[in-house]
C-alpha positions in Angstrom: -39.4 -27.7 -22.1 -42.5 -26.6 -24.1 -45.7 -26.8 -21.6 -48.9 -27.8 -23.1 -52.1 -26.4 -21.9 -53.0 -29.7 -20.3 -49.7 -29.9 -18.3 -49.9 -26.0 -17.4 -53.4 -26.8 -15.8 -52.6 -30.1 -14.3 -49.0 -29.3 -13.3 -48.2 -27.0 -10.6 -45.5 -24.5 -10.5 -43.5 -26.7 -8.2 -43.8 -29.9 -10.7 -42.4 -27.6 -13.4 -39.9 -25.3 -11.5 -38.1 -27.7 -9.0 -36.4 -30.0 -11.7 -34.7 -26.8 -13.0 -33.3 -25.7 -9.5 -29.7 -27.4 -9.7 -29.5 -26.1 -13.3 -30.5 -22.5 -12.2 -28.4 -22.6 -9.2 -25.1 -23.8 -11.2 -25.9 -20.9 -13.7 -26.2 -18.4 -11.0 -23.3 -19.4 -9.4 -21.2 -18.8 -12.5 -22.7 -15.4 -13.0 -22.1 -14.0 -9.5 -19.0 -15.9 -8.5 -20.2 -16.1 -4.8 -22.3 -18.9 -3.2 -24.4 -16.6 -1.0 -25.3 -14.4 -3.9 -26.1 -17.4 -6.2 -28.5 -18.6 -3.5 -30.2 -15.3 -3.1 -30.3 -14.9 -6.8 -32.1 -18.2 -7.3 -34.6 -17.8 -4.4 -35.3 -14.4 -6.1 -36.2 -16.1 -9.5 -38.2 -18.7 -8.0 -40.2 -16.1 -6.1 -40.6 -13.8 -9.3 -41.4 -16.9 -11.4 -44.2 -18.0 -9.0 -45.7 -14.4 -8.8 -45.7 -14.3 -12.5 -46.8 -17.9 -13.1 -50.1 -16.8 -14.4 -48.7 -14.7 -17.1 -46.7 -18.0 -18.4 -47.7 -18.5 -22.0 -48.7 -22.0 -22.4 -46.8 -23.8 -25.3 -43.7 -21.8 -24.7 -40.4 -22.8 -23.3 -40.7 -22.8 -19.5 -36.9 -23.6 -19.2 -36.2 -20.6 -21.1 -38.5 -18.6 -19.2 -37.0 -19.3 -15.8 -33.4 -18.7 -17.1 -34.6 -15.2 -18.7 -36.0 -14.3 -15.0 -32.7 -15.4 -13.4 -30.7 -13.5 -15.9 -33.1 -10.4 -15.6 -32.8 -10.6 -11.9 -29.1 -11.0 -11.9 -28.5 -7.8 -14.4 -30.8 -5.7 -12.3 -28.7 -6.8 -9.0 -25.7 -4.5 -8.2 -23.5 -7.5 -9.0 -24.8 -7.8 -12.3 -24.6 -4.1 -13.0 -20.9 -4.0 -12.3 -20.2 -7.1 -14.2 -21.9 -6.1 -17.5 -19.6 -3.0 -17.7 -16.5 -4.9 -18.8 -15.5 -5.0 -22.5 -13.0 -7.3 -24.2 -11.0 -7.3 -27.4 -10.8 -10.7 -29.5 -8.4 -12.3 -31.2 -8.7 -15.7 -33.3 -6.3 -18.2 -32.3 -5.8 -21.9 -32.6 -6.8 -24.4 -29.9 -3.9 -26.2 -27.9 -2.9 -29.5 -28.2 -3.8 -31.6 -25.4 -1.5 -34.1 -23.7 -2.1 -38.0 -23.3 -4.3 -38.4 -20.4 -2.6 -41.9 -19.1 0.3 -40.4 -17.2 0.4 -39.2 -13.8 1.7 -35.9 -15.2 -1.3 -35.6 -17.7 -3.7 -36.2 -14.7 -2.0 -33.5 -12.9 -2.0 -31.0 -15.9 -5.7 -32.1 -16.5 -6.6 -30.8 -12.7 -4.6 -27.7 -13.4 -6.2 -27.1 -16.6 -9.8 -27.5 -15.1 -8.7 -24.7 -12.4 -7.3 -22.5 -15.2 -10.5 -23.1 -17.4 -12.9 -22.1 -14.5 -10.6 -19.0 -13.9 -10.8 -18.1 -17.7 -14.6 -18.5 -17.5 -15.1 -16.4 -14.8 -13.0 -13.5 -16.3 -15.1 -13.6 -19.4 -17.6 -10.5 -19.7 -21.3 -11.5 -18.4 -22.7 -11.3 -22.0 -20.0 -13.7 -23.2 -20.0 -16.1 -20.2 -23.8 -16.4 -20.0 -24.1 -17.5 -23.7 -20.9 -19.8 -23.4 -22.4 -21.4 -20.3 -26.1 -21.9 -21.7 -24.6 -23.5 -24.7 -21.9 -25.7 -23.3 -22.8 -26.4 -19.7 -26.5 -26.3 -20.0 -26.7 -27.6 -23.5 -29.5 -25.2 -24.5 -29.9 -24.8 -28.4 -29.1 -21.4 -29.9 -33.0 -20.8 -30.2 -33.5 -21.6 -26.4 -30.6 -19.3 -25.7 -32.2 -16.6 -27.9 -35.5 -16.8 -26.0 -33.6 -17.0 -22.8 -31.9 -13.8 -23.3 -34.3 -12.0 -25.4 -31.8 -11.7 -28.2 -31.6 -12.6 -32.1 -30.1 -16.0 -32.7 -27.4 -14.2 -34.6 -26.3 -12.7 -31.8 -26.2 -15.7 -29.7 -24.0 -17.3 -32.5 -21.8 -14.2 -32.6 -21.4 -13.8 -28.9 -20.7 -17.5 -28.5 -17.9 -17.4 -31.2 -16.5 -14.1 -29.3 -16.7 -15.9 -26.0 -14.8 -18.9 -27.4 -12.1 -16.8 -28.9 -11.6 -14.7 -25.7 -11.6 -17.8 -23.7 -9.0 -19.3 -26.1 -6.8 -16.1 -25.8 -7.2 -15.9 -22.0 -6.2 -19.6 -21.4 -3.2 -19.3 -23.8 -2.0 -16.1 -21.7 -2.6 -18.1 -18.2 -0.8 -21.1 -19.7 2.2 -18.9 -20.8 2.4 -17.6 -17.2 3.0 -21.2 -15.9 
């Protein structure tokens, strides 16, 4: 969402920022694993963005700017500092074959798989989880993710590949325990 000079002058912070609220909250919820912390994180993000709105550069991506503020706020929080200390090894494995969705058993398995997937995503290190969620859930382009996280686009692609590999490995380990 690049903002032109006319829109920046005619549009208020509220007009630009409020449509992003649900997306920012969902991302914050995934990062923090806690509803109250996510609410606090989004509130602090909006407060910081409002204070710094004058410094927002017209013609740049407002959505990426807001996500960057949220991410930086998270990373400097106590929860964020704890979450970024985790490292994970990666292995390349094949994707599992899905069952036919038309049977009651497969519907039950799909619901179970959703819980497994959510649990596996929550276990990813923050650097992997944020790239995966921005790409797959928020549907940001690699360029938008790079701008949001202030990292090179190659790092985005690398982290995304590693996140998918780690997620695949974690899902297989969880499925083997069932």
